[in-house]
C-alpha positions as CSV (number, residue, x, y, z in Angstrom):
1,M,-9.7,-12.3,-16.0
2,G,-11.6,-11.3,-16.8
3,D,-12.8,-13.4,-15.3
4,D,-14.9,-16.0,-16.3
5,D,-16.5,-18.4,-18.8
6,A,-16.1,-21.8,-17.2
7,P,-19.0,-24.2,-16.2
8,D,-21.1,-23.3,-13.2
9,E,-20.4,-24.7,-9.8
10,S,-21.8,-24.1,-6.4
11,D,-21.1,-20.7,-4.8
12,A,-18.4,-22.1,-2.5
13,D,-16.4,-25.3,-2.3
14,A,-17.6,-27.7,0.3
15,G,-15.8,-27.9,3.6
16,A,-15.7,-24.3,4.7
17,D,-15.8,-23.8,8.5
18,P,-18.7,-21.5,9.4
19,D,-16.8,-20.1,12.3
20,A,-13.6,-19.4,10.4
21,G,-14.3,-15.8,9.5
22,D,-12.2,-14.2,12.3
23,E,-9.6,-16.9,12.6
24,P,-6.0,-15.7,11.9
25,A,-3.4,-17.9,10.3
26,A,-2.1,-20.8,12.3
27,D,0.9,-18.8,13.4
28,G,-1.3,-15.9,14.6
29,G,-0.4,-13.8,11.5
30,P,-2.8,-12.5,8.8
31,V,-4.4,-14.9,6.4
32,P,-3.4,-14.6,2.7
33,V,-6.4,-14.1,0.5
34,G,-6.5,-14.0,-3.3
35,V,-9.4,-12.2,-5.1
36,K,-10.6,-11.9,-8.7
37,L,-13.7,-9.7,-9.0
38,G,-14.7,-10.6,-12.6
39,S,-17.2,-9.3,-15.0
40,T,-19.0,-12.6,-15.0
41,R,-17.6,-14.5,-12.0
42,T,-15.8,-13.7,-8.8
43,V,-13.3,-16.1,-7.2
44,I,-11.8,-15.9,-3.7
45,V,-9.1,-18.2,-2.4
46,Y,-7.9,-18.4,1.2
47,P,-6.5,-21.1,3.5
48,S,-8.7,-23.8,4.8
49,P,-9.4,-23.3,8.5
50,S,-8.3,-26.9,9.0
51,G,-4.9,-26.0,7.7
52,D,-5.3,-28.5,4.8
53,G,-5.2,-26.7,1.4
54,T,-7.4,-23.8,0.5
55,E,-11.0,-22.8,0.3
56,V,-12.3,-21.6,-3.1
57,V,-15.3,-19.4,-3.4
58,R,-16.6,-19.2,-7.0
59,T,-19.8,-17.3,-7.8
60,L,-21.5,-15.2,-10.5
61,T,-20.7,-11.5,-10.0
62,C,-24.3,-10.4,-9.6
63,L,-26.9,-9.5,-7.0
64,A,-30.6,-9.1,-6.5
65,T,-32.6,-7.5,-3.7
66,Y,-35.9,-8.5,-2.3
67,E,-38.2,-7.5,0.6
68,D,-38.4,-9.8,3.6
69,V,-42.1,-10.5,4.0
70,L,-41.8,-10.8,7.8
71,T,-39.7,-7.8,8.6
72,G,-40.1,-5.6,5.6
73,E,-36.3,-5.2,5.4
74,E,-34.4,-5.3,2.2
75,R,-32.4,-8.5,1.7
76,V,-29.6,-9.3,-0.7
77,L,-29.0,-12.4,-2.8
78,Y,-25.9,-12.9,-4.8
79,G,-24.4,-15.2,-7.3
80,D,-26.1,-18.3,-8.9
81,E,-29.0,-18.1,-6.4
82,A,-29.8,-14.5,-7.4
83,A,-29.5,-15.3,-11.1
84,R,-31.8,-18.3,-10.8
85,E,-34.5,-16.8,-8.6
86,Y,-34.6,-13.3,-10.0
87,P,-33.6,-13.6,-13.6
88,D,-35.4,-10.4,-14.7
89,E,-34.0,-8.3,-11.9
90,V,-30.5,-9.6,-11.2
91,Q,-27.8,-7.0,-11.8
92,F,-24.3,-7.8,-13.1
93,M,-22.6,-4.6,-12.0
94,L,-19.2,-5.3,-13.6
95,R,-20.3,-6.1,-17.1
96,S,-17.6,-3.7,-18.6
97,G,-14.9,-5.3,-16.3
98,L,-14.7,-2.5,-13.8
99,P,-17.1,-0.4,-11.7
100,E,-17.7,2.6,-13.9
101,D,-19.7,5.0,-11.6
102,A,-20.9,5.5,-8.1
103,E,-23.9,3.3,-8.5
104,S,-21.8,0.3,-9.8
105,V,-19.3,0.9,-6.9
106,E,-22.2,0.7,-4.4
107,M,-23.6,-2.4,-6.0
108,A,-20.2,-4.1,-6.3
109,S,-19.5,-3.3,-2.6
110,R,-22.8,-4.8,-1.5
111,F,-22.1,-7.9,-3.6
112,F,-18.5,-8.3,-2.3
113,D,-19.5,-7.8,1.3
114,A,-22.3,-10.3,0.9
115,V,-20.0,-12.9,-0.5
116,L,-17.3,-12.3,2.2
117,E,-19.8,-12.5,5.0
118,A,-21.6,-15.6,3.7
119,N,-18.3,-17.5,3.4
120,D,-16.6,-16.1,6.5
121,V,-13.5,-14.9,4.7
122,P,-11.1,-13.8,7.4
123,E,-10.9,-10.1,8.2
124,H,-7.3,-10.4,9.6
125,S,-5.8,-10.9,6.2
126,T,-3.3,-9.9,3.5
127,V,-5.3,-9.4,0.3
128,V,-4.0,-9.5,-3.2
129,Y,-6.5,-8.8,-6.0
130,A,-6.1,-9.2,-9.7
131,I,-6.7,-6.2,-11.9
132,P,-7.3,-6.1,-15.7
133,T,-4.9,-4.5,-18.1
134,I,-7.2,-1.6,-19.1
135,D,-6.4,2.0,-19.6
136,N,-9.2,3.1,-17.2
137,E,-7.7,4.9,-14.2
138,A,-11.2,5.8,-12.8
139,G,-12.5,2.3,-13.1
140,L,-9.4,0.8,-11.5
141,A,-9.7,3.3,-8.6
142,N,-13.3,2.3,-8.2
143,L,-12.3,-1.4,-8.0
144,Q,-9.6,-0.4,-5.4
145,Q,-12.2,1.3,-3.3
146,V,-14.5,-1.8,-3.4
147,V,-11.7,-4.0,-2.1
148,E,-10.0,-1.7,0.3
149,E,-13.3,-0.7,2.0
150,S,-14.4,-4.3,2.4
151,R,-14.2,-6.3,5.7
152,I,-11.0,-8.1,4.6
153,G,-7.5,-6.8,4.1
154,G,-6.9,-5.5,7.6
155,E,-3.2,-6.1,7.3
156,L,-2.4,-5.2,3.7
157,V,-4.2,-4.8,0.3
158,R,-2.3,-4.9,-3.0
159,S,-3.2,-5.4,-6.7
160,Y,-1.3,-7.2,-9.5
161,P,-2.1,-7.6,-13.2
162,E,-4.6,-10.3,-13.8
163,S,-2.6,-11.9,-16.7
164,L,0.4,-12.2,-14.3
165,C,-1.7,-13.7,-11.4
166,G,-3.5,-16.0,-13.8
167,A,-0.3,-17.3,-15.4
168,L,1.5,-18.2,-12.2
169,P,-0.4,-21.4,-11.4
170,A,0.6,-22.8,-14.8
171,F,4.2,-23.1,-13.5
172,D,5.6,-25.8,-11.3
173,D,7.1,-23.0,-9.1
174,P,4.5,-20.2,-9.3
175,L,6.4,-17.6,-7.4
176,G,9.6,-18.6,-9.2
177,A,7.9,-17.7,-12.5
178,I,7.9,-14.1,-11.5
179,D,11.6,-14.1,-12.0
180,D,11.2,-15.6,-15.5
181,I,10.4,-14.3,-19.0
182,F,7.1,-15.4,-20.6
183,V,4.0,-14.3,-22.5
184,A,0.6,-14.5,-20.9
185,V,-2.8,-14.4,-22.8
186,N,-5.8,-13.7,-20.6
187,M,-9.0,-14.9,-22.4
188,G,-11.7,-13.1,-20.5
189,S,-15.3,-12.2,-20.9
190,T,-14.8,-8.5,-21.5
191,N,-11.2,-8.3,-22.8
192,L,-8.4,-10.2,-24.4
193,E,-5.2,-9.2,-22.6
194,V,-1.7,-10.1,-23.8
195,C,1.5,-9.2,-22.1
196,A,5.1,-10.2,-21.8
197,Y,6.6,-10.4,-18.4
198,R,10.3,-10.0,-17.4
199,R,10.8,-10.6,-13.7
200,G,7.3,-9.4,-13.1
201,E,7.7,-6.3,-15.2
202,Q,5.0,-5.8,-17.9
203,L,6.3,-5.4,-21.4
204,A,4.2,-4.2,-24.4
205,P,0.9,-4.8,-22.5
206,M,-2.1,-5.0,-24.9
207,S,-5.8,-5.2,-24.3
208,T,-8.7,-5.3,-26.7
209,G,-12.5,-5.4,-26.1
210,S,-13.1,-6.7,-29.6
211,V,-12.1,-10.4,-28.9
212,T,-14.1,-11.5,-25.9
213,G,-16.0,-14.3,-24.3
214,N,-19.1,-12.1,-24.3
215,E,-18.8,-11.6,-28.1
216,V,-18.7,-15.4,-28.5
217,D,-21.9,-15.6,-26.6
218,R,-23.6,-13.0,-28.8
219,R,-22.4,-14.8,-32.0
220,I,-23.7,-18.1,-30.7
221,A,-27.1,-16.5,-30.1
222,N,-27.1,-15.1,-33.7
223,Y,-25.9,-18.3,-35.3
224,V,-28.5,-20.4,-33.4
225,E,-31.2,-18.1,-34.9
226,E,-29.7,-18.6,-38.4
227,E,-29.2,-22.3,-38.0
228,T,-32.8,-22.8,-36.9
229,Q,-34.2,-20.5,-39.7
230,G,-35.4,-18.0,-37.2
231,R,-37.4,-20.4,-35.1
232,V,-35.2,-20.2,-32.1
233,N,-34.0,-17.1,-30.3
234,I,-31.8,-17.5,-27.2
235,D,-30.4,-14.9,-24.8
236,P,-26.6,-14.5,-24.2
237,T,-26.9,-16.3,-20.9
238,T,-28.2,-19.4,-22.6
239,A,-25.6,-19.0,-25.3
240,R,-22.9,-18.9,-22.6
241,E,-24.3,-22.1,-21.1
242,Y,-24.2,-23.8,-24.6
243,K,-20.6,-22.7,-25.0
244,E,-19.5,-23.9,-21.5
245,E,-21.3,-27.2,-21.7
246,H,-20.8,-28.2,-25.3
247,A,-17.8,-26.5,-26.9
248,D,-15.1,-29.0,-27.6
249,F,-12.3,-28.5,-30.3
250,D,-11.4,-32.1,-30.1
251,A,-14.7,-34.0,-30.2
252,F,-17.7,-31.7,-30.4
253,E,-21.1,-33.5,-30.7
254,P,-24.3,-31.9,-31.9
255,F,-26.9,-31.5,-29.1
256,T,-30.6,-30.9,-28.8
257,D,-32.6,-28.5,-26.7
258,V,-36.3,-27.7,-26.3
259,I,-38.1,-24.4,-26.2
260,Q,-41.7,-23.6,-25.3
261,Q,-43.7,-22.2,-28.2
262,P,-45.9,-19.2,-27.9
263,G,-49.5,-20.4,-27.4
264,G,-48.4,-23.8,-26.2
265,G,-46.4,-26.7,-27.4
266,A,-42.7,-27.4,-27.4
267,H,-40.2,-27.2,-30.2
268,E,-37.1,-29.5,-30.1
269,F,-34.1,-28.3,-32.1
270,T,-30.5,-29.5,-32.8
271,I,-27.4,-27.4,-32.8
272,E,-24.7,-28.6,-35.1
273,D,-22.5,-25.6,-36.2
274,S,-23.4,-22.5,-34.1
275,V,-21.3,-23.1,-31.0
276,M,-18.1,-24.2,-32.7
277,D,-18.4,-21.7,-35.6
278,A,-18.3,-18.9,-33.0
279,C,-15.5,-20.5,-30.9
280,N,-13.3,-21.1,-34.0
281,E,-13.8,-17.5,-35.0
282,Y,-12.7,-16.4,-31.5
283,V,-9.5,-18.4,-31.7
284,D,-8.7,-17.0,-35.1
285,A,-9.3,-13.5,-33.9
286,A,-7.2,-14.1,-30.7
287,V,-4.3,-15.5,-32.7
288,D,-4.5,-12.6,-35.1
289,E,-4.2,-10.1,-32.2
290,V,-1.3,-11.9,-30.7
291,A,0.6,-12.5,-34.0
292,N,-0.1,-9.2,-35.8
293,A,-0.6,-6.7,-33.0
294,F,1.1,-7.7,-29.8
295,L,4.2,-9.6,-30.9
296,P,5.3,-7.1,-33.6
297,E,5.2,-4.4,-30.9
298,L,7.2,-6.6,-28.5
299,A,9.8,-7.4,-31.1
300,N,10.0,-3.7,-32.1
301,D,10.6,-2.7,-28.4
302,N,13.0,-5.6,-27.6
303,M,13.9,-8.3,-30.0
304,K,15.9,-10.2,-27.4
305,I,12.9,-10.4,-25.0
306,Y,10.7,-11.4,-28.0
307,N,12.9,-14.4,-28.8
308,L,13.4,-15.4,-25.1
309,A,9.6,-15.2,-24.4
310,L,8.7,-17.4,-27.4
311,E,11.2,-20.1,-26.3
312,K,8.8,-20.6,-23.3
313,P,5.2,-21.8,-23.4
314,V,2.7,-19.0,-24.0
315,V,0.3,-19.2,-21.0
316,L,-3.4,-19.1,-21.7
317,T,-5.7,-18.2,-18.8
318,G,-9.2,-16.9,-18.2
319,G,-12.6,-18.4,-18.8
320,M,-12.3,-19.0,-22.5
321,A,-9.1,-21.1,-21.9
322,C,-11.3,-23.6,-20.1
323,L,-12.9,-24.8,-23.4
324,S,-11.8,-28.3,-24.2
325,G,-9.0,-28.4,-26.8
326,I,-8.6,-24.7,-27.2
327,V,-4.9,-24.6,-26.0
328,D,-3.8,-27.1,-28.7
329,V,-5.8,-25.3,-31.4
330,F,-4.3,-21.9,-30.3
331,E,-0.8,-23.4,-30.3
332,E,-1.2,-24.8,-33.8
333,R,-2.7,-21.7,-35.3
334,L,-0.2,-19.3,-33.7
335,S,2.6,-21.6,-34.9
336,D,1.2,-21.4,-38.4
337,A,0.8,-17.6,-38.2
338,L,4.4,-17.1,-37.1
339,Q,5.9,-19.8,-39.2
340,R,7.8,-21.1,-36.1
341,D,7.0,-23.7,-33.5
342,I,5.2,-22.3,-30.5
343,T,4.2,-24.1,-27.4
344,A,1.1,-23.1,-25.4
345,G,0.2,-24.1,-21.8
346,H,-2.4,-23.3,-19.2
347,P,-3.2,-23.7,-15.5
348,D,-5.2,-26.7,-14.4
349,R,-8.2,-24.4,-13.8
350,P,-7.8,-21.2,-15.9
351,D,-11.1,-19.9,-14.5
352,L,-9.6,-20.0,-10.9
353,A,-6.1,-19.2,-11.8
354,A,-6.1,-15.4,-11.3
355,A,-7.3,-15.8,-7.7
356,Q,-5.0,-18.7,-7.1
357,G,-2.0,-16.7,-8.3
358,A,-3.1,-13.7,-6.2
359,H,-3.3,-16.0,-3.2
360,A,0.3,-17.3,-3.8
361,V,1.5,-13.7,-4.0
362,A,-0.4,-12.9,-0.8
363,E,1.4,-15.8,0.9
364,H,4.7,-14.5,-0.2
365,L,3.9,-11.0,1.1
366,N,2.8,-12.4,4.4
367,R,6.3,-13.9,4.9
368,S,7.9,-10.5,4.5
369,L,5.6,-8.7,7.0
């Protein structure tokens, strides 16, 4: 996941070598690259040119175009820079999670190519990209087109489920986890995805668009209006920023903000309930989907796998899993719902995990080439 609700950072981690784009791996082979093209953010992971660790590109999945005043040529801005400088014109082309038509494919391709070029992601590469568990063959084919027709992946391009890729970094041995049995819950912007894995095989995969990070943002905006008696209206982007900066299931503190009033003057207001009310409703809805929709289906299909899977930690990944304290709250509420002790876990960085897991798989594929 989707892919997607963590605090903003710069478009790329510091330390990238500007001349690294065409550099092969140290042994002369292709470079492993992990990709998550998300509805809100895109993450790309590849080896550092120095050979020490990895480079991580993390940016908003959006673009804006403008005319160069000197040449008259059309220029492309992407990511946080585009959203900041052209807030009224910026386009998030994957809002539904996948490119839905020819226009969104074209925009996604322009965006992806701009990100790859700006960060010199190696062309001579083995690319693994994470895909959502969505029953949308046309959209998945469109996403495949965007990745396969890009400048990277000259050696190999493959896709794996986002919930699988996102769960792998939560394990001490990420690739070894592929041979294990566990449940993964991907808490994304556009979908809640739940799946059991048995040696990499998907069992009882479930996806719903009714429990999402985007819905949390909409609720926060509505609740802020109610909490301020209609004096304050915020857009979903501001609501997302409130969520990412202030949501905390362990120690939430009310916060203040200021808006400019029509006709002049400023209005300072305090938010006490709106953010956590929406986040708590999200956890309740996610637990309900897992406990009353996914797990009964899994138990009905294979009771042995059901029991084996619940003996292991349920892995939470995706942007919503970044919220402070959400893993413990999810664990407690799911245990209560099932009337049995459940353990939950998460990767160190759930918002980066899908691309990190995809990168680990790409490394493994490289060794077999």
